[in-house]
N, C-alpha and C positions, 0 to 999 in steps of 0.2 A: 617580498624582499624590499628593504628600505631604499628609496630613491636617492642616488647620489645628487648632491646639489651644490650650488654656489652660494657663498656668503658674501654679501656686499657690505662693506664697512663705510658708513657715512661719517664725515668729519666736517669739512668746510664746504659742503656741497649738499645742503639740505633741500633738495628738489628732486623731482622725478624727470622732468623734461630737460633736454639739452644737458644731460649728465653723461659725460663721455665714458667714465668708468662703468657706470650702470649699463649704458648702451652696449659696451663691449661684453659685459657679462651676459646680456640677453642674447647675443649672437651665439653663445655657447650652449645655453639651456634656458628653459622657462622656469625651471625649479630653482628659484632664487629667494633667499631670505635677507632682509635688511637688518643691520645692527648698528646701534649708536651706543658708544661707551661713555658714560659720565665719568671722566677721568679726574680723580681728586687733584692731580698735579696741575690741572687747568682750572677746575672749579674752586678749589680751596688749596692753592699751592703753598709750599714752604714760605717762611717769613720773607726771604729775600726777593721773592717774586710778587708782583701785584696780584691780588685776588681778582677774579672776574667781576666786572662792574655789575651792580644790581640791574641796571638798564640792559646790559648785554645778556645777563642771565634770563631776564624776562623775555627778551627777543628770541633767545635760544629755545626756551621752554615752549613758547607759543608756536614757534616754527616746527619744533619736533612733534607737537600735538597734531598739527595739520599734516605733517609728513607721514605720521603713523596712519592717519585716516586714508591718505592717498595710496599707501601700500595695501591697505585692506581693500580699497576699491579696485586695485589692479589684480587682486586675487591672492595676494600673499600677506606678509606681515613684516613690521619693523619691530625688532626687539630693542628695548631700552634697558641697559644693564649698567651696573656701577662697578668700578674697580680699575686696576692697572691693565691697560690693553695688552701688555706683554703676557699676562696670565689669562686674561678674559678671552681674547680672540682664539687662541688654540683650544681652550676648554670648550667653547661653544661650537667650534668647527668639529671637534670630536663628537659632541653630543648629537649633532644633526648630520653627521657623516658627510661633511662638506668636502668635496674633492678639490675645490678651488676657492680662494679668498681674493676678492678684488677691492681696490680702493683707488682714490685719486691722490696724487702726490701733494705735498706741502713744502714750503720753503723755510719755515722756521727751524732753528737748530734743535729745539726739543723734539719737535715732530719728526724730523729726519732721523734722529738717533733712536727714537721710539719705534719708528717704522722698520728700521734695520733689525732691531731686536725682535719685533713681531715676526718679520719675514724669516729670520733664522729659526725661530721656534716652530713656525708652521712647516717649513721645509724639512725640519728634523722629523716631523710627523709624517712626511711623505706627501704633503699637500702642495699644490701649485699656487703661486702668488702672481697676480697681475696688477700692475699699477700704471695709471694714466696721468698725464698732465691735463688738468681740466680748468683750473682757476686762473688761467692766463690765455690770452689770445696767441701768444708765442711763448713756448716753453723757455725757461731761463737759460738753459744750456745751449739753445739754438740761436741766441742773439749775441754776437761777438763783434769786436772791431775787426778791421782788415788784417791785423796781426794776430787775431785769435784770442784776444784778451777781453775780459768783461768791460763794460762801459763804466766810466767814471763821470761822464758829463751827459746831461739830459739831451741837449740838442742833437748830437750825432746819433744817440740812441733812438730818439724819436724818428729820425729819417729812415734808419734801418728798420725799425719796428713797423712803421707805416708800409714800407715796401713789402715786408713779409706778410703783414696782415692782409693786404689787398690780394696777395698771391695765394694765401693758405687758409683763409677763414673757411671752416667747413660749413656745410648746409645744416639747417636746423634738425635736431634729433628729437623725435616725439617721445613723450612719456611712455613707458612700457605698459602693456595691458595683458590680460590672460596669463598671468603668472601662476605658477603651481605652488601651493602652500605646503607646509610641513604635513606629513601624514601623522596619524594618531600616535604611532610609536615614537616619532621624533618630538612630539609635543609634550610627552610625559614629564620630562625634566626641565621644562622651561620655567622661568621665574613667574610666580603667581601675583606678586605685588606690583602696583603701579608706582613707579618712582617719580613720575612727572607731576602728579597732583599735589603731593606734599611740597615739592619745589615751587609749584605754581602759587601756593599760598604763603611762601616764606622767602621769596627772592628779595623782598625789601624795596622794590622799585614802585614808588607811589605816584609817578607822573606819566602814566600810560597815555592819557589824553593829550598831554602837551608835547609828547615826543613825535617828531615828524616822520620818523622811520617806522614802517609798519611790518610786523613779522609775517612770515609765511610766504610760500611760493606764489599763491594767487594774488596777494596784496602787492608783492614786489612787481609782478608782471603788469598789474593795473597801474602802479605808480610810473613804471617805465613808459607805458603807452600814453598816459596823460601828459607826462613831461615831453615826450617826443611829438605829441600832437599840438602842444601849446608852448611851454616855456623855452624849449631848446632853440627856437629861432631868435630869441632875444637873450640867450644865455650870456653872450658878451654884448653889453656890459653888466647885465642884471646879476650875474654871479657874484659880483663884488659888493652888492648893496644888501646888507643883512636885514633890512626892514622889508625887502621885497622877496616874494617866493620865486626866486630865480634859479635855484639849483634843483637837482633831481631828488635829493635826499635818499639816494640809493646806496649810500656808503655802507650801511649795516648789512643790507641785502647782499651786496657784492662780497663783503668780508666773510659773511657766514654762509654764503652760497645759496640763498634762496632764489637768486637769479644768476645767470652765467654772464661772463664778459662778452661771449659771442652773441647772446640775446641783446645785450646793450648795444654792441657794434651794429648788428643788423637793423635794430630799431632806428639808430641814428642815420644809417644809410637810407632807410625808407623815408625818413624825414627830409633828407637831402634831396630826394627825388621830387618831393612836393614843394621845396623851397623855391620861391620865385625871384629872389633878389640876392645880390652879392653879400649884403649884410647878414642875411640869414645863413647863407652858405658858410661864411666865416665863423658865425656863432656855433654852428654844428661842428666845425673843425676844432674849435677851442674845447668843446666838450669831449671830443674824441681824444684830444691831448691830455685831458684829465685821466682817461683810461690808461694812456701811455705812462703818465706819472706813477700811477698805481703799480704798473708792471716794472717801471724803472727801479722803484724801491724794492720790489720783490726780487728782481735779479740781483740787486746789490746785496740783499741779505743772504740770498742763496750762495753767492760767490764769496762773500765776506761775512761769515756768521759772527765774527768778533764785533760787528756793529751793534749787536744786541747788548753788549757790555760796555762799550765806550766809543770815543770819537774815531771817525775815519782819519782825520788829520792828526798825526801823532803829537804835534806841538800843543794841542789842546789838553793833553794829559797833564801839562805843567801849569795850566791856567790857575791863578790864585783866587778861586771862588770864595766869596764872603759868606754866603749861605746863612743869612739872617733869618732865624726861625720865625720871629714875629712878622717880618715882612712876607715871608712865604705863606704863613697862615692867612694874612690879610688878602694876599693875592688869591689864594684858593677859595676863600669865602666871598670874594667880591666886595671887599671893604678896603680898597687901597686909597680911596678918595679921588681916583681918576675915573670919570664916568664911563668911558668906552670900555675900559678894562673891566670894571665891575659889572657892567651890563652883560658882557660876554661870559664872564665866569658864573654869573647867576643863571644865565641861560643854560650853561652846562650842568650846574648843580640841580636846577629845577626841571630840566627836560631830558637830560642824558645826551644832549647833542649840542654842538656849537657850529655856527656858520664858519666856513673855511677862512674867509677874510679875517674874521675875528680870532681864529686860532693863530694866525700869523702875528696879529697885533699883540695878543696876550703873551705869546711865546717870546717875542722880541723884548717885551717889557720885563718879563721875569729874568731873562738872561742878561740883558744889556742895560736895564735900569736898576734892577734889584741885585744884580751880580750874583745870581743864584745858579747853581749847576743845572744845566738843561735836563739832566737825568731825573731831577726832582719833579720837574714839570711833566716829563714823559711818563713817569709813574702815576702822577696825579690824574693825568688824562685817562690812562688805562683803568684807573679805579672808578672813573665816572662815565666814560663814553659808552653809548650803545653800539658804536661802530669801532670800538677799540681793536686795533689791528697792529701787531708788532711792526711789520715792515713799513706800513704807511705812517704810523705814529713816530717811529724812530727816525724815518727819513725826513718827516716834517720838522721834528725838533732839531735834528742836526742841520737842516737847511737854515732854520731860524737862528741857531747858535753859531753858524758859520764854521762848524766843525766837520761837516759832511762833504758829500760829493757835489760841490758847487763851484762854478768858475768864478763867482764873485766872492772874494775872501771876507768882506765885512759889510754887513747890512744892518742898519739900525732904523727902526720905525719910530717916528714921533707920534705918540698917541693922539695929540690934538690935531695934527695934520691928517692922520688917518681918519679920525672921526669926521673932520670937516669934508674930506673928499668922498667918503663912502657912506656917511650917515648925515648928510647935510641938513636934513630937517630934524635930526635927533629923535626920530620916531622909534628907532631901535633902542636907544638909551632910555627913553621914557617908558617903553614897554617893560623892560626888565628892571628899571629903577623907579617904581611908581612913586617913591617918596620925593623924587625930584621933578615930578611933572609940572610943578609950578615955576620952575626955573626957565629963563629965556634960552632959546636955542643957542645963541652965541655963547652964553656962559656954560651950557652943557657941553658944547664942543670943545671949548678951551679948557674947561675944568676950573675956571676962575669964579668960584661961587662964594658969595659973601658968608661970613660967619652966621649971621642971623637967618639967612635963607637955607642953611644946611639942615636944620631941624633934626639933628642927630646923625646926619651923614658925615663921615670922617673927613678931616683935612687930608690933602695929599701926603702920602707917607714919604715921598721923595720928590725932588725937583729934576725934571727930565734933562734940562740943559746941563746941570751940574753932574748928574750921574752919567750922561753921555760922555762928557770929558773924562770923568774918572774911569769909565770902562775902557776908553781908548788908551789911557795911560797904562792900565793893566795889560791890555792887549799888546802894547809895545814891548812889554817885558818878555813875551814869548816869541817875539820876532827878532830879538837881538842875538 
């Protein structure tokens, strides 16, 4: 007789350890099979949506290869299949006589709609569906204001979030072992071809060595341990210096789920126990606040799915964007003539990742110097980032554009001031703009480079002082 089993659907949780949905499935039975669906709507979506970045596709493929190996070590298998999950999941559940299908919930509008459709199909077949919240320390629906509404402001959210995290963070959950694989009858109709190897050779990302984010569960855990043993104690102020290795570079791992936010929180708490001074304690708290920012943007997208399409503040729908195509192209390629902007954009183009301080600088420049719709920048980032994440990316761009959930209505970064403050030696600029290594530090920071010294590097495409005044004048039109 064929064994009834559970099908576990991996999505943004590409790990075996500390996976709450998988741990729940194991409590029901050891006869579990994993499945990952290469969904064309995510890999190669319709024109109006950004395609998955080559860097992110590389990260995904390598993480899946390791995850498949880990399932095999645990005694079962991970199926990698292609197609629409609404059709694929019910079909494979029938093939292997899966009594239950389990997954971890997501906050993005597409994923939530897809999951509802999959659930209806499975339940119509008489199967049980179990879904967990796994990619947040606090589930989005569990964190509300005193009046029961979603948070619009980060500060009060952070205070509530911290209180709940301290009270509710679960203990570590080990990776499952001694699972039961499919029997010979169930294996007959499984796909015979390997979908990952062709993708592995065609993802198009050629900067594997320069990307600081490392794929796979093992590498993510190692990066977390190294960071919490070393850099976390000086995270503040080092997190703002792009030439210093002061951040965790775990953004891609957290986004795709090769590490859990609970693992990150627990590691930070262990580091706190070892910290001997107040400065180190504060630095650890600041890093924990970055985990809170991540969940603030997730709860925002969960409660306000319309954020994926436009601004939170309705008046920004009337802003008269100028959207100069040639300026946008120069910005995207790192050829604006503003050294700190171009260094940051070249880092993104060449490594698939950009330092967070630099993300804020280039976003402010695109929106408030080039007067370009923030959604153009949001899409460009998603097309390039190894850690491209709708909630975080959208939240960050709306913060920079002043169109989102932000108590400060208008914020404009001066590129020269930012460079002077956060790259005072111009080491970051010189790293990513090697053609300007001969330029003095003062001129690199200010951007005032003589014509003869440029050697092909472009003149600034705009004047910050003039564009700042122009932007403010346009901003006034939507406030009258």
